[in-house]
C-alpha positions in Angstrom: 126.5 66.2 54.8 128.2 65.2 57.9 129.7 62.2 59.1 132.1 60.1 61.2 134.9 58.0 60.2 133.9 55.3 62.6 130.7 54.8 61.5 130.5 55.3 57.8 129.9 57.9 55.0 127.3 56.0 53.1 128.7 57.1 50.0 129.5 54.6 46.9 133.0 55.7 47.3 135.5 57.3 50.5 135.8 60.6 50.1 138.6 61.2 52.0 141.5 60.9 49.7 139.4 63.3 47.0 139.0 65.9 50.4 142.8 65.7 50.7 144.1 66.5 47.5 146.4 67.2 44.8 148.9 64.8 46.8 152.5 65.0 45.4 153.4 61.3 44.3 156.7 59.7 45.7 157.8 57.0 43.7 160.4 55.1 46.4 162.7 53.0 45.0 164.5 50.6 47.1 167.0 47.2 47.4 166.8 44.8 49.8 168.1 41.4 49.9 165.4 40.4 47.7 166.3 42.7 45.2 165.3 46.3 43.7 161.9 48.0 44.0 160.2 50.4 42.8 156.7 51.5 44.0 154.3 55.1 44.2 153.6 56.6 47.2 150.9 59.4 47.2 150.7 60.2 51.2 154.1 61.7 50.4 156.0 65.5 51.2 159.0 67.3 51.8 158.9 68.0 56.0 162.1 70.5 56.5 164.6 72.1 54.5 168.0 72.3 56.6 168.9 69.6 56.4 166.6 68.5 53.4 163.8 65.9 54.9 161.4 64.2 53.5 158.4 61.7 54.4 156.2 58.8 53.1 153.8 56.8 54.5 152.6 53.3 54.0 149.2 52.3 54.5 148.5 48.2 54.0 150.6 45.2 54.1 151.6 41.9 51.1 151.1 38.7 52.4 154.9 37.7 51.9 156.2 40.6 53.8 155.5 40.8 57.7 152.8 43.4 58.6 153.9 46.2 55.2 154.9 46.4 52.3 158.1 45.8 50.2 159.3 49.4 50.4 159.3 49.8 53.7 160.8 46.0 54.5 163.3 46.8 52.4 163.9 50.2 54.1 164.3 48.5 57.2 166.9 46.4 56.3 169.6 48.8 54.4 168.3 52.4 55.8 168.4 54.1 52.6 165.6 54.8 50.0 165.4 57.2 46.9 162.4 59.3 46.1 162.0 59.6 42.0 159.6 62.5 41.0 156.6 61.4 39.3 155.8 63.1 36.0 153.4 63.4 33.2 155.4 61.6 30.5 156.1 58.4 33.0 152.1 58.5 33.9 151.8 55.1 32.3 155.1 53.6 34.6 154.2 55.1 37.5 150.8 53.2 37.7 152.7 50.3 36.2 154.8 50.2 39.5 151.7 50.1 41.7 151.2 46.3 40.9 151.3 43.9 44.1 153.8 42.0 42.5 155.7 39.5 44.4 158.8 40.3 47.0 162.0 40.4 44.6 160.1 40.7 41.4 161.5 44.3 39.9 159.0 46.7 39.2 161.4 48.4 37.1 162.0 45.1 34.9 158.1 44.7 34.8 157.0 48.2 33.7 160.4 48.3 31.4 162.2 51.5 33.5 165.2 52.8 33.3 167.1 52.5 36.4 170.5 54.1 37.2 172.4 54.0 40.9 172.1 56.6 43.5 175.7 58.2 44.1 175.9 58.8 48.1 173.4 55.5 48.8 173.3 51.6 47.7 170.1 52.1 46.0 168.7 52.1 42.3 166.8 55.3 41.1 164.5 56.1 38.0 167.0 57.6 35.5 164.4 59.3 33.5 162.6 61.0 36.3 162.7 64.9 36.4 164.5 64.5 39.8 165.7 62.0 42.4 166.7 62.4 46.1 168.9 60.2 47.7 167.7 59.7 51.2 169.2 58.2 54.5 166.1 56.9 57.2 166.0 58.9 60.5 163.1 56.7 61.8 159.5 54.8 60.8 156.9 56.0 63.1 154.0 53.5 63.4 150.6 54.9 62.9 147.2 54.1 64.7 145.2 51.4 62.7 146.7 48.2 61.2 150.2 48.3 59.0 150.2 52.3 58.8 153.7 53.7 59.0 155.3 56.8 58.2 158.8 56.5 56.9 161.0 59.6 57.5 164.7 60.6 55.7 167.1 63.4 55.5 168.2 63.9 51.9 171.7 63.1 51.2 171.7 63.7 47.0 169.6 64.8 44.7 169.7 64.3 41.2 168.4 66.7 38.3 167.3 66.3 34.9 168.9 68.8 32.9 165.7 69.8 30.9 164.0 70.3 33.9 166.4 73.1 35.1 164.5 76.3 33.3 166.3 79.3 33.6 167.7 78.4 37.0 165.1 76.9 38.6 163.5 73.4 38.7 160.6 73.1 36.5 159.4 69.5 35.3 157.0 70.4 32.6 159.3 69.4 30.1 158.6 65.9 31.4 154.7 66.2 31.2 154.7 68.5 34.7 154.1 66.8 38.7 151.8 64.4 38.8 149.6 64.6 41.8 147.1 61.9 43.4 143.4 63.4 43.8 140.6 60.9 44.6 139.5 58.0 43.6 140.9 57.2 40.0 141.6 61.3 39.4 145.2 61.9 38.8 146.2 65.5 37.7 149.5 66.7 35.9 150.7 70.4 36.7 150.9 72.3 33.8 149.6 75.6 34.9 151.7 78.0 37.4 151.6 81.6 38.8 153.3 83.4 41.4 152.5 85.7 44.3 154.5 87.0 46.8 154.3 86.7 50.6 153.2 89.9 52.7 156.2 91.7 54.0 
């Protein structure tokens, strides 16, 4: 099979997300004039070591925000955000925070998620996440297409849950493993690992 995206694939569901998988989920928390917000983004990754930097992409809009979603709107207001690492024991809460709540209605409260304050920025974080990355915005890049934006930030603080430090390594398997997004309605919790040495 071969298709061009502009002419369509002819399948019952778009295969693109399933092809580019698994993808880590950035559970983005923000604070703005209208309150606190929490939403999962599966176009997310780390992009640099020194200084540590991350990115996530927002790819649609809400009617009560100007051409984007709550997360991007609030990051524009404040210049900060927090990436909470999604874990298997929080999968239901992660999914619940993808609901299109009205701007200003807190997903923390709606989904019964414990919040804690960040240390280096004025922003909430998920208290029970295996790790959380406090970030300052470096840039927002418009992408091709309507309401597509990449948000880049530099990490200013790192929280790690004590039980997710195993023999000096970050390991969220005690929290149910990393959640990753596949295609369609499919997700995976990473529990099985293997090591490989790079060629010298």
